[in-house]
C-alpha positions as CSV (number, residue, x, y, z in Angstrom):
1,M,23.7,-16.0,3.2
2,H,23.0,-12.3,2.9
3,T,23.2,-9.8,5.7
4,R,20.1,-8.1,7.0
5,E,21.2,-4.9,5.2
6,E,21.5,-6.8,1.9
7,Q,18.1,-8.4,2.5
8,L,16.5,-5.0,3.1
9,A,18.2,-3.6,0.0
10,A,16.9,-6.5,-2.1
11,F,13.3,-5.9,-0.8
12,E,13.6,-2.1,-1.5
13,R,14.8,-3.0,-5.0
14,L,11.7,-5.0,-5.6
15,L,9.5,-2.2,-4.4
16,D,11.2,0.2,-6.8
17,I,10.7,-2.2,-9.7
18,M,7.1,-2.5,-8.8
19,D,6.7,1.3,-8.8
20,T,8.3,1.5,-12.2
21,L,6.3,-1.3,-13.8
22,R,3.0,0.1,-12.4
23,E,3.8,3.4,-14.0
24,K,5.4,2.4,-17.3
25,C,4.3,-1.1,-18.3
26,P,0.8,-1.3,-20.0
27,W,0.1,-4.8,-18.7
28,D,1.1,-4.1,-15.1
29,R,-0.8,-0.7,-15.2
30,K,-3.9,-2.5,-16.4
31,Q,-4.1,-5.1,-13.6
32,T,-6.7,-5.0,-10.8
33,F,-7.2,-7.0,-7.6
34,D,-9.7,-9.1,-9.5
35,S,-7.6,-9.7,-12.6
36,L,-4.6,-10.9,-10.5
37,R,-6.6,-13.2,-8.2
38,Q,-6.5,-16.4,-10.4
39,N,-2.8,-15.8,-11.1
40,T,-2.1,-15.6,-7.4
41,I,-3.9,-18.9,-6.9
42,E,-1.8,-20.5,-9.6
43,E,1.4,-19.2,-8.2
44,T,0.6,-20.5,-4.8
45,F,0.0,-24.0,-6.2
46,E,3.2,-23.8,-8.1
47,L,5.0,-23.0,-4.9
48,A,3.2,-26.0,-3.2
49,T,4.4,-28.2,-6.1
50,A,8.0,-27.1,-5.7
51,I,7.8,-27.8,-1.9
52,S,6.4,-31.3,-2.4
53,R,9.3,-32.0,-4.7
54,H,11.8,-30.7,-2.2
55,D,13.4,-28.6,-4.9
56,M,15.0,-25.7,-3.1
57,T,15.9,-23.8,-6.3
58,E,12.3,-23.9,-7.5
59,I,11.0,-23.0,-4.0
60,S,13.1,-19.9,-4.1
61,K,11.8,-18.9,-7.6
62,E,8.2,-19.6,-6.7
63,L,8.5,-17.7,-3.4
64,G,9.6,-14.8,-5.5
65,D,6.5,-15.0,-7.7
66,V,4.3,-15.1,-4.6
67,L,6.1,-12.2,-3.1
68,L,5.7,-10.2,-6.3
69,H,1.9,-10.7,-5.9
70,V,2.0,-9.5,-2.3
71,I,4.0,-6.4,-3.5
72,F,1.6,-5.9,-6.4
73,Y,-1.5,-5.9,-4.2
74,A,0.1,-3.6,-1.7
75,K,1.0,-1.2,-4.5
76,M,-2.6,-1.2,-5.8
77,G,-3.8,-0.7,-2.3
78,S,-1.8,2.5,-1.9
79,E,-3.2,4.1,-5.1
80,N,-5.9,6.6,-4.7
81,K,-8.1,4.9,-7.3
82,N,-10.5,2.0,-7.8
83,N,-8.4,-1.2,-8.4
84,F,-11.4,-3.6,-8.7
85,S,-12.9,-4.7,-12.0
86,D,-16.3,-4.0,-10.7
87,S,-16.6,-0.2,-10.4
88,S,-19.3,-0.5,-7.7
89,A,-16.6,-2.1,-5.5
90,A,-14.5,1.1,-5.3
91,P,-13.0,1.5,-1.8
92,N,-13.0,4.9,-0.2
93,S,-9.7,6.7,0.5
94,S,-9.7,5.6,4.2
95,E,-9.4,2.0,3.0
96,Q,-6.0,2.6,1.3
97,F,-3.0,0.7,2.5
98,D,0.6,0.1,1.5
99,I,3.3,-2.5,2.1
100,A,4.1,-0.9,5.5
101,D,0.5,-1.5,6.6
102,V,0.7,-5.1,5.4
103,C,3.9,-5.7,7.4
104,N,2.8,-3.9,10.5
105,R,-0.5,-5.8,10.6
106,I,1.1,-9.2,10.4
107,S,3.7,-8.2,12.9
108,D,1.0,-7.0,15.4
109,K,-0.9,-10.3,14.8
110,L,2.2,-12.4,15.4
111,I,3.0,-10.6,18.6
112,F,-0.6,-10.9,19.8
113,R,-0.7,-14.6,19.0
114,H,2.6,-15.4,20.7
115,P,2.0,-14.4,24.3
116,H,4.4,-17.2,25.3
117,V,7.1,-15.3,23.5
118,Y,6.1,-11.6,23.9
119,G,4.0,-11.9,27.0
120,E,3.6,-13.9,30.2
121,A,1.9,-17.0,28.9
122,A,3.7,-20.3,29.0
123,A,4.0,-23.0,26.4
124,Q,6.7,-25.8,26.5
125,N,6.0,-27.6,23.2
126,A,4.3,-27.2,19.8
127,E,1.1,-28.9,21.0
128,E,0.7,-26.4,23.9
129,V,1.3,-23.5,21.5
130,S,-1.5,-24.8,19.2
131,H,-3.9,-24.9,22.2
132,L,-2.8,-21.4,23.2
133,W,-3.3,-20.1,19.7
134,E,-6.9,-21.2,19.6
135,Q,-7.6,-19.5,22.9
136,V,-5.9,-16.3,21.6
137,K,-7.8,-16.3,18.3
138,L,-11.2,-16.6,20.1
139,K,-10.3,-13.3,22.0
140,E,-9.7,-11.4,18.7
141,K,-12.4,-9.1,17.4
142,G,-14.0,-8.7,20.8
143,G,-14.6,-12.4,21.2
144,N,-16.9,-12.6,18.2
145,K,-14.9,-15.4,16.5
146,T,-16.1,-19.0,16.7
147,V,-13.7,-22.0,16.8
148,L,-14.2,-22.7,13.1
149,S,-14.3,-19.2,11.9
150,G,-11.3,-18.1,9.9
151,I,-11.2,-21.3,7.7
152,P,-11.4,-19.9,4.1
153,D,-14.3,-21.2,2.1
154,S,-12.0,-21.6,-0.9
155,L,-9.6,-24.0,0.8
156,P,-9.3,-27.4,-1.1
157,S,-11.6,-29.8,0.6
158,L,-8.9,-32.1,1.8
159,V,-7.0,-29.3,3.5
160,K,-10.2,-27.8,4.9
161,A,-11.2,-31.1,6.5
162,Y,-7.8,-31.3,8.2
163,R,-8.0,-27.7,9.5
164,I,-11.5,-28.3,10.8
165,Q,-10.4,-31.4,12.8
166,D,-7.3,-29.7,14.0
167,K,-9.2,-26.6,15.3
168,V,-11.8,-28.6,17.2
169,A,-9.1,-30.9,18.6
170,N,-7.3,-27.8,20.1
171,V,-10.4,-27.1,22.2
172,G,-10.6,-30.7,23.4
173,F,-13.1,-32.2,20.9
174,D,-10.9,-35.2,19.9
175,W,-10.5,-38.9,20.5
176,E,-9.1,-39.9,23.9
177,K,-6.8,-42.4,22.2
178,K,-5.7,-42.1,18.6
179,E,-6.3,-45.8,18.1
180,D,-10.1,-45.2,18.7
181,V,-10.3,-43.6,15.3
182,W,-10.1,-46.9,13.5
183,A,-13.4,-48.1,14.8
184,K,-14.9,-44.9,13.2
185,V,-13.1,-45.6,9.9
186,K,-14.5,-49.2,9.9
187,E,-17.9,-47.9,10.7
188,E,-17.9,-45.5,7.8
189,I,-16.6,-48.2,5.4
190,A,-19.5,-50.4,6.4
191,E,-22.0,-47.6,6.0
192,F,-20.7,-46.8,2.5
193,E,-20.7,-50.5,1.5
194,A,-24.3,-50.8,2.8
195,E,-25.3,-47.9,0.7
196,M,-23.6,-49.3,-2.4
197,T,-25.6,-52.5,-2.1
198,K,-28.8,-50.5,-2.2
199,S,-27.8,-48.8,-5.4
200,S,-28.9,-50.4,-8.7
201,N,-27.1,-50.4,-12.0
202,D,-24.0,-48.9,-10.5
203,S,-25.7,-45.6,-10.2
204,T,-24.6,-43.0,-7.6
205,N,-27.1,-41.5,-5.3
206,D,-26.8,-38.6,-2.8
207,Q,-26.6,-40.9,0.2
208,M,-23.6,-42.7,-1.4
209,V,-21.9,-39.4,-1.9
210,N,-22.6,-38.5,1.7
211,E,-21.3,-41.8,3.1
212,F,-18.1,-41.6,1.0
213,G,-17.6,-38.0,2.2
214,D,-17.9,-39.3,5.8
215,L,-15.4,-42.1,5.0
216,L,-12.9,-39.6,3.6
217,F,-13.4,-37.3,6.7
218,A,-12.7,-40.2,9.0
219,M,-9.5,-41.2,7.1
220,I,-8.3,-37.6,7.2
221,N,-8.9,-37.6,11.0
222,A,-6.8,-40.8,11.3
223,A,-4.0,-39.1,9.3
224,R,-4.1,-36.1,11.6
225,L,-3.9,-38.3,14.7
226,Y,-0.9,-40.1,13.3
227,K,0.9,-36.8,12.4
228,I,0.4,-37.3,8.7
229,R,-0.6,-34.4,6.4
230,P,-3.1,-36.1,4.1
231,D,-2.6,-33.6,1.3
232,N,1.1,-34.2,1.4
233,A,0.7,-38.0,1.5
234,L,-1.8,-37.9,-1.4
235,E,0.5,-35.7,-3.5
236,Q,3.4,-38.1,-2.9
237,T,1.2,-40.9,-4.1
238,N,0.1,-38.8,-7.1
239,L,3.8,-38.2,-8.1
240,K,4.6,-41.9,-7.6
241,F,1.7,-43.0,-9.8
242,I,2.8,-40.6,-12.5
243,R,6.4,-41.8,-12.4
244,R,5.3,-45.5,-12.7
245,F,2.6,-44.9,-15.3
246,N,5.1,-42.9,-17.4
247,Y,7.4,-45.9,-17.1
248,V,4.6,-48.2,-18.4
249,E,3.9,-45.9,-21.3
250,S,7.6,-45.6,-22.2
251,R,8.2,-49.4,-22.0
252,A,5.1,-50.0,-24.2
253,K,6.6,-47.7,-26.9
254,E,9.9,-49.6,-26.6
255,L,7.9,-52.8,-27.3
256,G,6.3,-51.1,-30.3
257,K,2.8,-51.0,-28.8
258,S,0.4,-48.3,-27.7
259,L,-1.4,-48.6,-24.4
260,N,-4.8,-48.9,-26.2
261,E,-3.5,-52.0,-28.0
262,M,-2.3,-53.7,-24.8
263,T,-4.4,-56.0,-22.6
264,L,-4.8,-55.2,-18.9
265,D,-2.6,-58.2,-18.1
266,E,0.2,-56.8,-20.3
267,M,-0.1,-53.4,-18.7
268,E,-0.1,-54.9,-15.2
269,S,3.1,-56.8,-16.0
270,L,4.8,-53.5,-16.9
271,W,3.3,-51.8,-13.8
272,Q,4.9,-54.5,-11.6
273,E,8.1,-53.9,-13.5
274,S,7.9,-50.2,-12.8
275,K,7.5,-50.8,-9.1
276,K,10.8,-52.7,-9.0
277,T,12.6,-49.8,-10.6
278,D,10.9,-47.1,-8.4
279,R,12.2,-47.8,-5.0
């Protein structure tokens, strides 16, 4: 591993490269906060994919891409010019910031939110820390925050549902026993099934959508109570399905058939075969 001095030198090297690119590269010079936004989202998802695959080499590479974006935004924030695509959104000079401001603000936040480390509060385990965090967050900004404020609107719905449930649980709004959640899950299944029977011609109505959303929300709640990240669990299943279906498609080609030509029973036979090879 690198020494702290080597780490700081590597970070300074990246800052120097960003300065050069912003000055001399036409593409880098042209970028704005708005133009980079979608790229940043994509890079974040690529990092999440590498993490889900437990690929340390790719994680390192994708972290570099995400870090580059952090540096890029900080560089634009330090420039005395409008770096938004919409000219009406031009910030005034007092709103400038650089990478030092970024680092100092997150450092100040970390110290403030860890009074059990930097202050006199006590927390003996991760659960107690989570409860403490919610109390500390509510004190921020003069106490104007609500329990559910701070959850980004743009979070994927699955992750957002988990975060909502986690936050309200940290202030005591939770099941007394985790096993109690299954009665709620069964209730939501019954309500969804009842709504399906009302629907004619396999059409979907708004109430069916609502009931299915309630069912998903209850299942995510169950996952949380059993210490399962539903987004991670679903991604593992996605990857497993892809592996197995790719096997089915490959075997079909070996048999000289296309999937469109095969019967469902034939594909099911290959699917069961794929499960035996994918342990």
